C-alpha positions in Angstrom: 46.3 106.7 -143.7 49.9 106.6 -144.8 50.9 106.1 -148.4 52.6 102.8 -147.5 49.5 101.4 -145.8 47.3 102.5 -148.7 49.7 100.9 -151.2 49.8 97.6 -149.2 46.0 97.6 -149.0 45.8 97.8 -152.8 48.5 95.3 -153.6 47.5 92.2 -151.6 44.3 90.8 -153.1 44.5 87.0 -153.3 41.4 85.4 -154.8 40.0 81.9 -154.8 38.6 81.7 -158.3 37.7 78.1 -158.0 35.2 78.9 -155.3 33.1 81.0 -157.8 33.2 78.1 -160.2 32.4 75.3 -157.8 29.9 77.0 -155.5 26.8 79.2 -155.6 27.6 82.1 -153.3 24.7 82.9 -151.0 26.0 85.5 -148.5 29.4 87.1 -147.9 31.2 88.1 -144.7 34.5 89.8 -143.8 36.5 88.1 -141.0 39.7 89.1 -139.3 42.4 86.4 -138.6 44.5 85.5 -135.7 48.0 85.4 -137.3 51.6 85.1 -136.1 54.2 87.8 -137.0 55.8 85.8 -139.8 52.4 85.0 -141.4 51.4 88.6 -141.9 54.8 89.4 -143.4 54.4 86.6 -145.9 50.8 87.7 -146.7 52.1 91.3 -147.4 54.6 89.8 -149.8 51.7 88.0 -151.6 52.8 84.5 -150.6 49.5 82.9 -149.8 47.0 80.6 -151.5 43.3 80.0 -150.9 43.0 77.0 -153.2 40.9 74.2 -151.5 40.6 76.2 -148.3 37.3 76.2 -146.3 36.0 77.1 -142.9 34.7 74.9 -140.1 33.5 75.2 -136.5 35.4 73.9 -133.5 33.6 74.5 -130.1 31.7 77.5 -131.5 34.7 79.1 -133.0 35.4 79.4 -136.7 38.7 78.2 -138.2 40.0 78.3 -141.8 41.6 75.1 -143.0 43.9 74.4 -145.9 44.9 78.0 -146.4 48.6 78.0 -147.3 50.8 80.9 -146.2 54.4 80.3 -147.3 57.1 80.5 -144.6 58.7 83.9 -144.2 62.2 83.9 -145.8 63.9 85.8 -143.0 62.0 84.0 -140.2 64.1 82.1 -137.7 63.0 79.3 -135.5 59.9 81.5 -134.8 58.6 80.8 -138.3 55.0 79.5 -138.7 53.7 76.2 -140.1 52.5 77.0 -143.7 49.3 74.9 -143.5 48.1 75.4 -140.0 44.5 76.2 -139.0 43.9 79.8 -138.3 41.1 81.2 -136.1 38.8 83.7 -137.7 37.6 86.7 -135.7 33.9 87.7 -136.1 31.1 89.0 -134.0 29.0 86.5 -132.0 25.9 87.2 -134.1 27.7 86.5 -137.4 29.2 83.3 -136.0 25.7 82.1 -134.9 24.2 82.8 -138.3 27.0 81.0 -140.1 26.8 77.9 -137.7 23.0 77.8 -138.1 23.3 77.8 -141.9 26.0 75.1 -141.9 24.1 72.8 -139.5 20.5 73.2 -140.6 20.8 73.8 -144.4 24.0 71.9 -145.1 25.8 74.8 -146.6 29.6 75.2 -146.7 31.7 78.2 -145.7 34.2 78.9 -148.5 37.0 81.5 -148.7 36.8 84.0 -151.5 39.5 86.5 -151.0 42.4 87.4 -148.7 43.4 91.1 -148.5 45.0 93.8 -146.3 42.5 96.3 -145.0 43.1 100.0 -145.0 44.4 99.9 -141.4 46.9 97.2 -142.2 45.1 94.1 -140.9 44.8 90.9 -142.9 41.1 90.1 -143.7 39.5 87.1 -145.2 36.3 87.4 -147.3 34.2 84.2 -146.7 30.8 83.2 -147.9 28.0 80.8 -147.2 27.8 78.7 -150.3 26.0 75.7 -151.9 27.9 73.3 -154.1 27.0 73.6 -157.8 25.9 70.5 -159.8 27.8 69.7 -163.0 25.0 71.0 -165.2 25.0 74.3 -163.3 28.7 74.7 -164.1 28.0 74.0 -167.8 25.2 76.5 -167.8 27.4 79.2 -166.2 30.1 78.6 -168.8 27.5 78.9 -171.7 26.3 82.2 -170.3 29.9 83.5 -169.9 30.7 82.5 -173.5 27.6 84.2 -174.8 28.4 87.4 -172.9 32.0 87.4 -174.3 30.8 86.9 -177.8 28.3 89.8 -177.5 30.9 92.1 -176.1 33.3 91.1 -178.9 30.6 91.8 -181.5 29.6 95.2 -180.0 33.3 96.3 -180.0 33.9 95.4 -183.6 30.4 96.2 -184.9 
């Protein structure tokens, strides 16, 4: 692997922090994406956002919706639409498993992280998730606060 590819793989790591707060993550998957040339260039520059993005099925194929990839600055009339739906590339077995969980159990497929793999491809980490109730969110925040206080005390004590 070249130094440039390795550098790019470490630089682009766009996370969806809201997903961890709003959902209970059940199982994670890594999916490739069908992108246009200007989209991958924008991603490599870190100009993408996963806020409010989710995945849904259309005729047995998985698409990501509401993922924003900014237009490429030097793109001409070939530039992409920033909010378009993008097809996710996964194995048939993984797609069937995801579709079954969404239909039968009422789970959601959320996006967790967008990154560039070691071989230079943009990958999307997605997860089967269940929405958290308000009291679950409060409970998580209490646990986090307690853990922080204990760490603070152990460092100063």
